[in-house]
PADREN-75446 format. One record per atom (N, C-alpha, C, O): residue number from 1; atom name; x, y, z. Coordinates in nm, 2 decimals, always signed. Layout:
N
NUM  CA  X  Y  Z
...
***
This chain:
157
1  N  -7.03  -3.94  +13.20
1  CA  -7.01  -3.81  +13.25
1  C  -7.13  -3.74  +13.11
1  O  -7.19  -3.64  +13.15
2  N  -7.16  -3.80  +12.99
2  CA  -7.24  -3.75  +12.87
2  C  -7.38  -3.72  +12.93
2  O  -7.44  -3.63  +12.88
3  N  -7.43  -3.79  +13.04
3  CA  -7.56  -3.83  +13.05
3  C  -7.56  -3.70  +13.17
3  O  -7.66  -3.64  +13.20
4  N  -7.51  -3.70  +13.20
4  CA  -7.51  -3.56  +13.36
4  C  -7.50  -3.43  +13.26
4  O  -7.57  -3.33  +13.28
5  N  -7.41  -3.42  +13.15
5  CA  -7.40  -3.28  +13.08
5  C  -7.54  -3.24  +13.00
5  O  -7.58  -3.13  +12.97
6  N  -7.63  -3.41  +12.95
6  CA  -7.72  -3.37  +12.89
6  C  -7.85  -3.33  +12.97
6  O  -7.92  -3.25  +12.91
7  N  -7.88  -3.39  +13.11
7  CA  -7.94  -3.33  +13.21
7  C  -7.94  -3.19  +13.23
7  O  -8.04  -3.13  +13.23
8  N  -7.81  -3.14  +13.23
8  CA  -7.77  -2.98  +13.23
8  C  -7.83  -2.92  +13.17
8  O  -7.91  -2.83  +13.21
9  N  -7.81  -2.97  +13.03
9  CA  -7.88  -2.89  +12.96
9  C  -7.99  -2.89  +12.93
9  O  -8.05  -2.80  +12.86
10  N  -8.06  -3.01  +12.97
10  CA  -8.25  -2.99  +12.94
10  C  -8.30  -2.88  +13.12
10  O  -8.40  -2.81  +13.14
11  N  -8.20  -2.90  +13.19
11  CA  -8.28  -2.83  +13.33
11  C  -8.25  -2.68  +13.29
11  O  -8.31  -2.60  +13.36
12  N  -8.18  -2.63  +13.20
12  CA  -8.12  -2.51  +13.15
12  C  -8.25  -2.44  +13.07
12  O  -8.30  -2.34  +13.10
13  N  -8.27  -2.54  +12.97
13  CA  -8.35  -2.51  +12.87
13  C  -8.51  -2.49  +12.90
13  O  -8.58  -2.39  +12.88
14  N  -8.54  -2.64  +12.97
14  CA  -8.67  -2.62  +13.00
14  C  -8.73  -2.48  +13.06
14  O  -8.81  -2.41  +13.00
15  N  -8.68  -2.46  +13.17
15  CA  -8.74  -2.34  +13.26
15  C  -8.78  -2.23  +13.21
15  O  -8.89  -2.18  +13.24
16  N  -8.67  -2.17  +13.08
16  CA  -8.70  -2.09  +12.99
16  C  -8.88  -2.07  +12.92
16  O  -8.96  -1.98  +12.90
17  N  -8.89  -2.16  +12.92
17  CA  -9.04  -2.19  +12.87
17  C  -9.17  -2.10  +12.92
17  O  -9.18  -2.08  +13.04
18  N  -9.24  -2.06  +12.86
18  CA  -9.33  -1.97  +12.94
18  C  -9.41  -2.01  +13.05
18  O  -9.42  -1.94  +13.15
19  N  -9.49  -2.12  +13.03
19  CA  -9.54  -2.19  +13.16
19  C  -9.54  -2.33  +13.18
19  O  -9.61  -2.41  +13.24
20  N  -9.43  -2.35  +13.09
20  CA  -9.40  -2.49  +13.11
20  C  -9.29  -2.54  +13.20
20  O  -9.26  -2.66  +13.19
21  N  -9.22  -2.47  +13.29
21  CA  -9.14  -2.49  +13.39
21  C  -9.24  -2.51  +13.53
21  O  -9.36  -2.56  +13.53
22  N  -9.17  -2.47  +13.63
22  CA  -9.25  -2.49  +13.75
22  C  -9.32  -2.37  +13.82
22  O  -9.28  -2.26  +13.79
23  N  -9.39  -2.37  +13.87
23  CA  -9.48  -2.24  +13.92
23  C  -9.41  -2.09  +13.93
23  O  -9.46  -1.99  +13.90
24  N  -9.28  -2.10  +13.97
24  CA  -9.19  -1.99  +14.01
24  C  -9.18  -1.91  +13.87
24  O  -9.17  -1.79  +13.88
25  N  -9.18  -1.98  +13.74
25  CA  -9.16  -1.92  +13.64
25  C  -9.27  -1.82  +13.58
25  O  -9.25  -1.74  +13.50
26  N  -9.39  -1.85  +13.64
26  CA  -9.50  -1.77  +13.59
26  C  -9.49  -1.65  +13.65
26  O  -9.52  -1.54  +13.60
27  N  -9.41  -1.67  +13.81
27  CA  -9.43  -1.55  +13.85
27  C  -9.25  -1.46  +13.82
27  O  -9.23  -1.34  +13.82
28  N  -9.17  -1.53  +13.80
28  CA  -9.06  -1.47  +13.76
28  C  -9.08  -1.37  +13.68
28  O  -9.02  -1.26  +13.69
29  N  -9.18  -1.39  +13.57
29  CA  -9.20  -1.36  +13.44
29  C  -9.21  -1.18  +13.45
29  O  -9.16  -1.09  +13.38
30  N  -9.30  -1.16  +13.57
30  CA  -9.33  -1.03  +13.63
30  C  -9.22  -0.93  +13.65
30  O  -9.21  -0.81  +13.62
31  N  -9.14  -1.00  +13.71
31  CA  -9.00  -0.92  +13.74
31  C  -8.88  -0.88  +13.66
31  O  -8.82  -0.77  +13.64
32  N  -8.85  -0.99  +13.61
32  CA  -8.70  -0.98  +13.51
32  C  -8.75  -1.04  +13.39
32  O  -8.85  -1.11  +13.38
33  N  -8.67  -0.99  +13.30
33  CA  -8.59  -0.88  +13.28
33  C  -8.63  -0.73  +13.31
33  O  -8.55  -0.63  +13.31
34  N  -8.79  -0.70  +13.33
34  CA  -8.85  -0.60  +13.36
34  C  -8.98  -0.63  +13.41
34  O  -9.05  -0.72  +13.36
35  N  -9.00  -0.53  +13.52
35  CA  -9.13  -0.52  +13.56
35  C  -9.23  -0.53  +13.50
35  O  -9.21  -0.45  +13.41
36  N  -9.33  -0.58  +13.47
36  CA  -9.45  -0.59  +13.42
36  C  -9.56  -0.56  +13.52
36  O  -9.56  -0.59  +13.64
37  N  -9.69  -0.46  +13.43
37  CA  -9.79  -0.44  +13.54
37  C  -9.89  -0.57  +13.54
37  O  -9.93  -0.62  +13.44
38  N  -9.91  -0.59  +13.64
38  CA  -10.00  -0.73  +13.60
38  C  -10.13  -0.71  +13.54
38  O  -10.17  -0.79  +13.45
39  N  -10.22  -0.58  +13.58
39  CA  -10.35  -0.58  +13.57
39  C  -10.34  -0.53  +13.41
39  O  -10.45  -0.49  +13.36
40  N  -10.18  -0.51  +13.31
40  CA  -10.23  -0.50  +13.19
40  C  -10.30  -0.59  +13.11
40  O  -10.24  -0.69  +13.10
41  N  -10.41  -0.58  +13.03
41  CA  -10.47  -0.68  +12.93
41  C  -10.38  -0.77  +12.87
41  O  -10.41  -0.89  +12.86
42  N  -10.29  -0.73  +12.82
42  CA  -10.19  -0.82  +12.74
42  C  -10.17  -0.95  +12.85
42  O  -10.14  -1.06  +12.80
43  N  -10.18  -0.94  +12.98
43  CA  -10.13  -1.03  +13.06
43  C  -10.23  -1.13  +13.11
43  O  -10.21  -1.25  +13.14
44  N  -10.34  -1.08  +13.11
44  CA  -10.48  -1.17  +13.12
44  C  -10.51  -1.29  +13.12
44  O  -10.58  -1.36  +13.20
45  N  -10.44  -1.33  +13.01
45  CA  -10.41  -1.48  +13.02
45  C  -10.35  -1.56  +13.11
45  O  -10.35  -1.69  +13.10
46  N  -10.29  -1.48  +13.20
46  CA  -10.16  -1.54  +13.31
46  C  -10.24  -1.54  +13.45
46  O  -10.19  -1.56  +13.56
47  N  -10.37  -1.51  +13.43
47  CA  -10.46  -1.54  +13.56
47  C  -10.57  -1.60  +13.54
47  O  -10.61  -1.63  +13.43
48  N  -10.65  -1.64  +13.69
48  CA  -10.75  -1.72  +13.66
48  C  -10.82  -1.61  +13.80
48  O  -10.77  -1.51  +13.85
49  N  -10.95  -1.65  +13.83
49  CA  -11.03  -1.62  +13.91
49  C  -11.00  -1.60  +14.07
49  O  -11.01  -1.72  +14.12
50  N  -10.98  -1.52  +14.15
50  CA  -11.07  -1.41  +14.19
50  C  -11.00  -1.29  +14.12
50  O  -11.07  -1.20  +14.11
51  N  -10.88  -1.28  +14.09
51  CA  -10.82  -1.19  +14.04
51  C  -10.87  -1.14  +13.91
51  O  -10.91  -1.02  +13.88
52  N  -10.88  -1.21  +13.84
52  CA  -10.98  -1.18  +13.67
52  C  -11.08  -1.07  +13.71
52  O  -11.09  -0.96  +13.65
53  N  -11.15  -1.11  +13.79
53  CA  -11.30  -1.04  +13.82
53  C  -11.22  -0.90  +13.86
53  O  -11.25  -0.80  +13.79
54  N  -11.11  -0.87  +13.98
54  CA  -11.08  -0.78  +14.00
54  C  -11.02  -0.65  +13.87
54  O  -11.05  -0.53  +13.86
55  N  -10.95  -0.73  +13.82
55  CA  -10.90  -0.67  +13.67
55  C  -11.01  -0.59  +13.61
55  O  -11.00  -0.47  +13.60
56  N  -11.14  -0.67  +13.55
56  CA  -11.21  -0.65  +13.49
56  C  -11.32  -0.54  +13.56
56  O  -11.39  -0.46  +13.50
57  N  -11.29  -0.56  +13.70
57  CA  -11.42  -0.43  +13.76
57  C  -11.29  -0.31  +13.74
57  O  -11.32  -0.19  +13.74
58  N  -11.15  -0.35  +13.73
58  CA  -11.07  -0.22  +13.72
58  C  -11.09  -0.14  +13.57
58  O  -11.11  -0.03  +13.55
59  N  -11.06  -0.25  +13.49
59  CA  -11.10  -0.19  +13.31
59  C  -11.25  -0.10  +13.32
59  O  -11.27  +0.00  +13.25
60  N  -11.33  -0.15  +13.40
60  CA  -11.48  -0.08  +13.42
60  C  -11.48  +0.06  +13.44
60  O  -11.56  +0.15  +13.39
61  N  -11.37  +0.07  +13.55
61  CA  -11.37  +0.17  +13.63
61  C  -11.29  +0.30  +13.55
61  O  -11.31  +0.42  +13.56
62  N  -11.20  +0.23  +13.47
62  CA  -11.11  +0.33  +13.42
62  C  -11.21  +0.37  +13.31
62  O  -11.24  +0.49  +13.31
63  N  -11.25  +0.28  +13.23
63  CA  -11.34  +0.35  +13.12
63  C  -11.45  +0.44  +13.16
63  O  -11.47  +0.54  +13.10
64  N  -11.51  +0.41  +13.27
64  CA  -11.61  +0.52  +13.32
64  C  -11.55  +0.66  +13.36
64  O  -11.61  +0.76  +13.34
65  N  -11.47  +0.66  +13.41
65  CA  -11.40  +0.72  +13.44
65  C  -11.23  +0.78  +13.45
65  O  -11.16  +0.81  +13.54
66  N  -11.21  +0.80  +13.30
66  CA  -11.09  +0.81  +13.25
66  C  -10.95  +0.89  +13.32
66  O  -10.82  +0.87  +13.32
67  N  -11.02  +0.99  +13.37
67  CA  -10.96  +1.12  +13.45
67  C  -10.91  +1.07  +13.60
67  O  -10.81  +1.12  +13.67
68  N  -10.98  +0.98  +13.63
68  CA  -10.94  +0.90  +13.80
68  C  -10.89  +0.82  +13.81
68  O  -10.91  +0.73  +13.74
69  N  -10.79  +0.81  +13.91
69  CA  -10.73  +0.68  +13.94
69  C  -10.82  +0.58  +13.99
69  O  -10.89  +0.60  +14.08
70  N  -10.83  +0.44  +13.92
70  CA  -10.89  +0.34  +13.93
70  C  -10.89  +0.25  +14.00
70  O  -10.80  +0.29  +14.08
71  N  -10.92  +0.13  +14.06
71  CA  -10.90  +0.06  +14.20
71  C  -10.75  +0.02  +14.21
71  O  -10.71  +0.01  +14.32
72  N  -10.68  +0.00  +14.11
72  CA  -10.53  -0.05  +14.14
72  C  -10.43  +0.08  +14.09
72  O  -10.42  +0.11  +13.97
73  N  -10.39  +0.14  +14.15
73  CA  -10.30  +0.24  +14.11
73  C  -10.15  +0.20  +14.19
73  O  -10.08  +0.29  +14.24
74  N  -10.12  +0.08  +14.20
74  CA  -9.98  +0.06  +14.23
74  C  -9.94  -0.10  +14.15
74  O  -10.02  -0.17  +14.09
75  N  -9.83  -0.12  +14.16
75  CA  -9.82  -0.24  +14.12
75  C  -9.85  -0.34  +14.23
75  O  -9.79  -0.32  +14.34
76  N  -9.92  -0.45  +14.23
76  CA  -9.96  -0.57  +14.29
76  C  -9.82  -0.64  +14.29
76  O  -9.78  -0.69  +14.40
77  N  -9.78  -0.65  +14.21
77  CA  -9.65  -0.77  +14.25
77  C  -9.54  -0.68  +14.30
77  O  -9.43  -0.72  +14.34
78  N  -9.57  -0.56  +14.30
78  CA  -9.43  -0.52  +14.40
78  C  -9.46  -0.44  +14.51
78  O  -9.37  -0.38  +14.57
79  N  -9.61  -0.42  +14.55
79  CA  -9.67  -0.35  +14.66
79  C  -9.58  -0.25  +14.68
79  O  -9.50  -0.24  +14.78
80  N  -9.60  -0.16  +14.58
80  CA  -9.53  +0.01  +14.54
80  C  -9.55  +0.04  +14.41
80  O  -9.61  -0.03  +14.33
81  N  -9.49  +0.15  +14.39
81  CA  -9.52  +0.24  +14.30
81  C  -9.41  +0.25  +14.24
81  O  -9.39  +0.24  +14.12
82  N  -9.30  +0.29  +14.34
82  CA  -9.16  +0.35  +14.26
82  C  -9.04  +0.20  +14.29
82  O  -9.07  +0.13  +14.39
83  N  -8.95  +0.18  +14.24
83  CA  -8.87  +0.05  +14.22
83  C  -8.74  +0.08  +14.16
83  O  -8.75  +0.17  +14.08
84  N  -8.60  +0.01  +14.16
84  CA  -8.51  +0.04  +14.10
84  C  -8.48  -0.12  +14.07
84  O  -8.45  -0.21  +14.15
85  N  -8.51  -0.13  +13.93
85  CA  -8.51  -0.26  +13.85
85  C  -8.38  -0.33  +13.88
85  O  -8.39  -0.45  +13.90
86  N  -8.24  -0.27  +13.89
86  CA  -8.16  -0.34  +13.88
86  C  -8.16  -0.41  +14.04
86  O  -8.14  -0.53  +14.04
87  N  -8.17  -0.35  +14.14
87  CA  -8.18  -0.37  +14.27
87  C  -8.27  -0.50  +14.28
87  O  -8.24  -0.61  +14.32
88  N  -8.40  -0.45  +14.23
88  CA  -8.48  -0.57  +14.28
88  C  -8.44  -0.69  +14.17
88  O  -8.44  -0.80  +14.22
89  N  -8.39  -0.69  +14.03
89  CA  -8.34  -0.83  +13.98
89  C  -8.25  -0.89  +14.03
89  O  -8.24  -1.01  +14.03
90  N  -8.16  -0.78  +14.11
90  CA  -8.02  -0.84  +14.19
90  C  -8.05  -0.93  +14.31
90  O  -7.98  -1.03  +14.34
91  N  -8.20  -0.88  +14.38
91  CA  -8.21  -0.91  +14.50
91  C  -8.32  -1.05  +14.52
91  O  -8.35  -1.13  +14.61
92  N  -8.36  -1.04  +14.40
92  CA  -8.51  -1.15  +14.38
92  C  -8.48  -1.31  +14.43
92  O  -8.39  -1.39  +14.39
93  N  -8.58  -1.31  +14.52
93  CA  -8.59  -1.47  +14.52
93  C  -8.68  -1.54  +14.52
93  O  -8.77  -1.50  +14.59
94  N  -8.71  -1.64  +14.46
94  CA  -8.83  -1.70  +14.46
94  C  -8.81  -1.85  +14.49
94  O  -8.74  -1.93  +14.43
95  N  -8.92  -1.88  +14.62
95  CA  -8.92  -2.00  +14.67
95  C  -9.08  -2.06  +14.63
95  O  -9.18  -1.99  +14.61
96  N  -9.08  -2.19  +14.61
96  CA  -9.23  -2.25  +14.56
96  C  -9.27  -2.36  +14.63
96  O  -9.17  -2.43  +14.67
97  N  -9.38  -2.40  +14.66
97  CA  -9.41  -2.49  +14.73
97  C  -9.56  -2.51  +14.61
97  O  -9.65  -2.43  +14.57
98  N  -9.52  -2.64  +14.59
98  CA  -9.65  -2.72  +14.50
98  C  -9.71  -2.82  +14.60
98  O  -9.64  -2.88  +14.69
99  N  -9.86  -2.82  +14.59
99  CA  -9.91  -2.94  +14.61
99  C  -9.99  -2.94  +14.51
99  O  -10.05  -2.84  +14.48
100  N  -10.01  -3.07  +14.44
100  CA  -10.07  -3.10  +14.28
100  C  -10.12  -2.95  +14.22
100  O  -10.04  -2.86  +14.23
101  N  -10.21  -2.93  +14.17
101  CA  -10.25  -2.83  +14.07
101  C  -10.29  -2.71  +14.14
101  O  -10.38  -2.63  +14.10
102  N  -10.21  -2.67  +14.28
102  CA  -10.19  -2.59  +14.34
102  C  -10.05  -2.50  +14.39
102  O  -9.99  -2.56  +14.47
103  N  -10.01  -2.41  +14.36
103  CA  -9.87  -2.38  +14.40
103  C  -9.86  -2.25  +14.49
103  O  -9.95  -2.17  +14.47
104  N  -9.77  -2.22  +14.56
104  CA  -9.75  -2.09  +14.62
104  C  -9.61  -2.05  +14.61
104  O  -9.52  -2.12  +14.65
105  N  -9.58  -1.93  +14.55
105  CA  -9.46  -1.92  +14.53
105  C  -9.41  -1.78  +14.61
105  O  -9.47  -1.68  +14.57
106  N  -9.33  -1.76  +14.69
106  CA  -9.31  -1.65  +14.75
106  C  -9.18  -1.56  +14.70
106  O  -9.07  -1.60  +14.70
107  N  -9.20  -1.45  +14.66
107  CA  -9.10  -1.38  +14.59
107  C  -9.07  -1.27  +14.71
107  O  -9.16  -1.20  +14.77
108  N  -8.92  -1.27  +14.75
108  CA  -8.86  -1.16  +14.83
108  C  -8.76  -1.09  +14.74
108  O  -8.68  -1.15  +14.67
109  N  -8.76  -0.95  +14.74
109  CA  -8.70  -0.86  +14.72
109  C  -8.67  -0.71  +14.77
109  O  -8.73  -0.65  +14.86
110  N  -8.60  -0.66  +14.72
110  CA  -8.58  -0.49  +14.80
110  C  -8.60  -0.40  +14.67
110  O  -8.54  -0.44  +14.57
111  N  -8.68  -0.31  +14.66
111  CA  -8.74  -0.22  +14.54
111  C  -8.58  -0.10  +14.52
111  O  -8.52  -0.05  +14.43
112  N  -8.56  -0.10  +14.65
112  CA  -8.42  +0.01  +14.62
112  C  -8.28  -0.02  +14.68
112  O  -8.28  -0.09  +14.79
113  N  -8.18  +0.02  +14.63
113  CA  -8.06  -0.01  +14.72
113  C  -8.06  +0.02  +14.86
113  O  -7.97  -0.04  +14.92
114  N  -8.13  +0.10  +14.94
114  CA  -8.13  +0.16  +15.05
114  C  -8.24  +0.16  +15.15
114  O  -8.35  +0.19  +15.09
115  N  -8.27  +0.14  +15.27
115  CA  -8.39  +0.15  +15.35
115  C  -8.47  +0.00  +15.39
115  O  -8.50  -0.11  +15.33
116  N  -8.49  +0.04  +15.50
116  CA  -8.57  -0.13  +15.54
116  C  -8.72  -0.11  +15.48
116  O  -8.79  -0.20  +15.48
117  N  -8.75  -0.01  +15.43
117  CA  -8.90  +0.00  +15.40
117  C  -8.91  -0.04  +15.25
117  O  -9.01  -0.05  +15.18
118  N  -8.77  -0.05  +15.21
118  CA  -8.76  -0.11  +15.05
118  C  -8.77  -0.30  +15.03
118  O  -8.77  -0.36  +14.92
119  N  -8.78  -0.36  +15.18
119  CA  -8.78  -0.49  +15.17
119  C  -8.91  -0.53  +15.11
119  O  -9.00  -0.45  +15.13
120  N  -8.94  -0.63  +15.03
120  CA  -9.07  -0.71  +15.01
120  C  -9.06  -0.81  +15.02
120  O  -8.95  -0.87  +15.01
121  N  -9.20  -0.87  +15.06
121  CA  -9.22  -1.02  +15.06
121  C  -9.38  -1.03  +15.01
121  O  -9.48  -1.00  +15.07
122  N  -9.35  -1.09  +14.87
122  CA  -9.52  -1.13  +14.80
122  C  -9.52  -1.29  +14.79
122  O  -9.44  -1.38  +14.77
123  N  -9.65  -1.29  +14.84
123  CA  -9.70  -1.45  +14.82
123  C  -9.80  -1.46  +14.68
123  O  -9.90  -1.39  +14.67
124  N  -9.76  -1.53  +14.60
124  CA  -9.85  -1.52  +14.45
124  C  -9.90  -1.70  +14.47
124  O  -9.82  -1.79  +14.49
125  N  -10.02  -1.70  +14.46
125  CA  -10.11  -1.81  +14.47
125  C  -10.16  -1.88  +14.33
125  O  -10.24  -1.82  +14.26
126  N  -10.12  -1.97  +14.29
126  CA  -10.10  -2.02  +14.15
126  C  -10.22  -2.14  +14.14
126  O  -10.26  -2.21  +14.24
127  N  -10.27  -2.16  +14.03
127  CA  -10.35  -2.31  +13.99
127  C  -10.32  -2.35  +13.85
127  O  -10.32  -2.26  +13.77
128  N  -10.30  -2.50  +13.82
128  CA  -10.26  -2.51  +13.72
128  C  -10.41  -2.56  +13.69
128  O  -10.49  -2.62  +13.75
129  N  -10.39  -2.47  +13.49
129  CA  -10.50  -2.48  +13.43
129  C  -10.47  -2.52  +13.31
129  O  -10.40  -2.44  +13.24
130  N  -10.53  -2.66  +13.24
130  CA  -10.48  -2.69  +13.14
130  C  -10.35  -2.72  +13.14
130  O  -10.31  -2.71  +13.02
131  N  -10.27  -2.75  +13.23
131  CA  -10.13  -2.78  +13.27
131  C  -10.05  -2.66  +13.24
131  O  -9.93  -2.67  +13.19
132  N  -10.09  -2.53  +13.25
132  CA  -10.03  -2.42  +13.27
132  C  -10.03  -2.34  +13.38
132  O  -10.14  -2.33  +13.43
133  N  -9.94  -2.26  +13.45
133  CA  -9.93  -2.21  +13.61
133  C  -10.00  -2.11  +13.56
133  O  -9.97  -2.06  +13.45
134  N  -10.13  -2.05  +13.64
134  CA  -10.18  -1.95  +13.61
134  C  -10.22  -1.90  +13.80
134  O  -10.25  -1.95  +13.91
135  N  -10.19  -1.74  +13.75
135  CA  -10.20  -1.66  +13.91
135  C  -10.36  -1.63  +13.93
135  O  -10.44  -1.58  +13.85
136  N  -10.36  -1.67  +14.06
136  CA  -10.51  -1.71  +14.11
136  C  -10.52  -1.55  +14.21
136  O  -10.62  -1.48  +14.20
137  N  -10.41  -1.52  +14.29
137  CA  -10.40  -1.42  +14.38
137  C  -10.26  -1.39  +14.41
137  O  -10.18  -1.48  +14.39
138  N  -10.21  -1.25  +14.46
138  CA  -10.13  -1.18  +14.51
138  C  -10.16  -1.14  +14.63
138  O  -10.26  -1.08  +14.65
139  N  -10.05  -1.17  +14.74
139  CA  -10.08  -1.08  +14.85
139  C  -9.95  -1.04  +14.91
139  O  -9.85  -1.11  +14.89
140  N  -9.96  -0.92  +14.98
140  CA  -9.84  -0.88  +15.05
140  C  -9.79  -0.92  +15.21
140  O  -9.82  -0.84  +15.30
141  N  -9.70  -1.04  +15.24
141  CA  -9.63  -1.03  +15.37
141  C  -9.61  -0.90  +15.45
141  O  -9.62  -0.90  +15.57
142  N  -9.58  -0.80  +15.35
142  CA  -9.47  -0.71  +15.42
142  C  -9.58  -0.59  +15.46
142  O  -9.56  -0.51  +15.56
143  N  -9.70  -0.57  +15.38
143  CA  -9.81  -0.51  +15.43
143  C  -9.94  -0.55  +15.45
143  O  -10.04  -0.47  +15.45
144  N  -9.94  -0.68  +15.46
144  CA  -10.09  -0.76  +15.50
144  C  -10.19  -0.68  +15.42
144  O  -10.25  -0.57  +15.46
145  N  -10.21  -0.75  +15.31
145  CA  -10.31  -0.72  +15.18
145  C  -10.32  -0.81  +15.10
145  O  -10.21  -0.87  +15.09
146  N  -10.42  -0.87  +15.02
146  CA  -10.44  -0.96  +14.95
146  C  -10.55  -0.88  +14.81
146  O  -10.65  -0.81  +14.82
147  N  -10.45  -0.93  +14.66
147  CA  -10.54  -0.84  +14.59
147  C  -10.67  -0.89  +14.53
147  O  -10.73  -0.83  +14.44
148  N  -10.72  -1.00  +14.57
148  CA  -10.86  -1.06  +14.55
148  C  -10.96  -0.97  +14.67
148  O  -11.08  -0.96  +14.65
149  N  -10.89  -0.91  +14.80
149  CA  -10.98  -0.87  +14.87
149  C  -10.99  -0.70  +14.86
149  O  -11.04  -0.63  +14.95
150  N  -10.93  -0.63  +14.74
150  CA  -10.90  -0.51  +14.69
150  C  -11.10  -0.48  +14.68
150  O  -11.18  -0.57  +14.65
151  N  -11.12  -0.37  +14.69
151  CA  -11.26  -0.35  +14.65
151  C  -11.24  -0.22  +14.54
151  O  -11.17  -0.12  +14.54
152  N  -11.35  -0.28  +14.44
152  CA  -11.35  -0.23  +14.32
152  C  -11.44  -0.25  +14.27
152  O  -11.47  -0.36  +14.23
153  N  -11.52  -0.12  +14.23
153  CA  -11.65  -0.08  +14.19
153  C  -11.66  +0.08  +14.11
153  O  -11.62  +0.19  +14.14
154  N  -11.72  +0.02  +14.01
154  CA  -11.76  +0.16  +13.92
154  C  -11.84  +0.25  +14.00
154  O  -11.94  +0.20  +14.03
155  N  -11.82  +0.37  +14.03
155  CA  -11.97  +0.42  +14.10
155  C  -12.07  +0.48  +14.03
155  O  -12.04  +0.57  +13.95
156  N  -12.19  +0.43  +14.05
156  CA  -12.27  +0.50  +14.01
156  C  -12.35  +0.65  +14.09
156  O  -12.46  +0.65  +14.14
157  N  -12.26  +0.74  +14.06
157  CA  -12.31  +0.86  +14.11
157  C  -12.41  +0.95  +14.02
157  O  -12.45  +1.05  +14.07
***
């Protein structure tokens, strides 16, 4: 019995480490306990190309025209702007597929307690870099778009 208890303790303790657990831990970070905006500069180290290039272009657009909406005007991980944290946390389901140093994590959740348009299914593409899972792209199965395909150019008018 003791080895089983020990194994249970380790399986509970390990996933809490920032990038030490499975790929889904890297994604879960952006949803619970509170949603975090992926394009925020303080989370940049959790991403890799091609998404980092989009974030840099978004930063440039914001700097050049701070009074205008830049390229990323919604939360990419939610495929929305408005949400209810309690509902999202309660309905969040993560499934992952790992193939060597590449992984895909699907996040399914509801944005609000009511309405069919509240359901979201997001696919996060990850790469293992120096032993840590980093996000390479995010796509919406719900609304059929991919973050890396978003166009973001600071206009030169």
